[in-house]
C-alpha positions as CSV (number, residue, x, y, z in Angstrom):
1,M,57.4,143.5,76.8
2,L,54.0,142.6,78.1
3,G,52.6,146.1,77.5
4,G,53.8,145.9,73.9
5,M,52.2,142.5,73.4
6,K,48.9,143.8,74.9
7,T,49.0,146.8,72.5
8,V,49.6,144.5,69.5
9,F,46.8,142.2,70.6
10,S,44.5,145.1,71.1
11,L,45.4,146.6,67.7
12,A,44.9,143.2,66.0
13,L,41.5,142.7,67.7
14,A,40.4,146.3,66.8
15,A,41.5,145.8,63.2
16,S,39.7,142.5,62.8
17,L,36.6,144.0,64.3
18,A,36.7,147.1,62.2
19,L,37.1,145.1,59.0
20,S,34.4,142.5,59.7
21,A,30.7,142.8,60.3
22,P,29.6,143.7,63.8
23,A,29.8,140.8,66.3
24,M,26.5,139.4,67.5
25,A,26.7,136.3,69.7
26,G,25.6,133.4,67.5
27,D,24.2,135.5,64.7
28,H,26.7,137.4,62.6
29,D,24.4,137.3,59.5
30,R,21.6,139.0,61.4
31,A,24.0,141.7,62.5
32,R,25.3,142.2,59.0
33,R,21.8,142.5,57.6
34,A,20.8,145.0,60.3
35,V,23.8,147.2,59.3
36,Q,23.1,146.9,55.6
37,A,19.4,147.7,56.1
38,G,20.4,150.8,58.1
39,E,18.8,149.5,61.3
40,V,22.0,149.9,63.3
41,L,25.2,151.9,62.8
42,P,28.4,150.1,61.7
43,L,30.7,149.0,64.4
44,R,33.4,151.3,63.1
45,T,31.2,154.3,63.8
46,I,30.7,153.3,67.4
47,L,34.4,152.5,67.8
48,D,35.3,156.0,66.5
49,K,32.9,157.6,69.0
50,A,34.3,155.5,71.9
51,A,37.9,156.4,71.0
52,A,37.0,160.1,70.8
53,Q,35.4,160.0,74.3
54,F,37.4,157.4,76.2
55,P,41.2,156.8,75.6
56,G,42.3,153.2,75.9
57,D,42.7,149.9,74.0
58,L,39.8,147.8,72.8
59,I,39.2,144.5,74.6
60,E,35.8,143.5,73.2
61,A,32.9,144.7,71.1
62,E,29.5,143.1,70.9
63,L,26.1,143.9,69.4
64,E,23.4,142.8,71.7
65,D,19.6,142.8,71.9
66,E,18.8,144.1,75.3
67,R,15.1,143.9,75.9
68,G,14.3,144.9,72.3
69,Q,16.9,147.6,72.1
70,M,20.0,147.0,70.0
71,V,23.1,148.0,72.0
72,Y,26.8,148.0,71.3
73,E,28.7,146.9,74.3
74,I,32.4,148.1,74.2
75,K,35.0,147.1,76.7
76,L,38.3,149.1,76.9
77,I,41.4,149.2,79.0
78,S,42.2,152.7,80.0
79,P,45.7,154.1,80.0
80,E,45.7,153.6,83.8
81,G,44.8,149.9,83.4
82,N,41.1,150.1,84.3
83,V,38.4,148.2,82.5
84,I,35.7,150.6,81.1
85,K,32.4,149.2,79.9
86,L,30.4,151.3,77.5
87,H,26.9,150.9,76.1
88,Y,25.9,152.7,72.9
89,D,22.4,152.7,71.3
90,A,23.2,150.9,68.0
91,R,20.5,152.8,66.1
92,D,21.7,156.3,66.7
93,G,25.1,156.0,68.5
94,R,24.0,157.7,71.7
95,L,26.1,156.8,74.7
96,L,23.7,155.0,77.2
97,S,26.2,154.3,80.0
98,A,29.8,154.3,80.9
99,K,31.1,152.3,83.9
100,G,34.5,151.6,85.3
101,R,37.0,153.0,87.8
102,G,37.7,156.7,87.0
103,V,34.7,157.0,84.7
104,E,31.5,158.7,85.9
105,N,28.4,156.8,85.1
106,R,26.9,158.9,82.4
107,P,25.5,159.7,79.5
């Protein structure tokens, strides 16, 4: 039962994130303008890339300014139950890092 609830929660979270503008702590309008201006990729593009490379359920997605570089931080739960933290360059979608049990630190 808990596994089913987790899946429903993850799917609801993923759907709400996919349908809304990218999340940026405290500044959703700025994130929306950045996507509309073509400065960063839409969150849906990044989520599709993550899903193709890393199986699992979405926990959280954020658009962050890390020392002048716009980065999408994606957190997933792998099928084995491990948390995977991914960083993608928000401008070109390049995987910057992948961390978590069972995941080699790459790009």
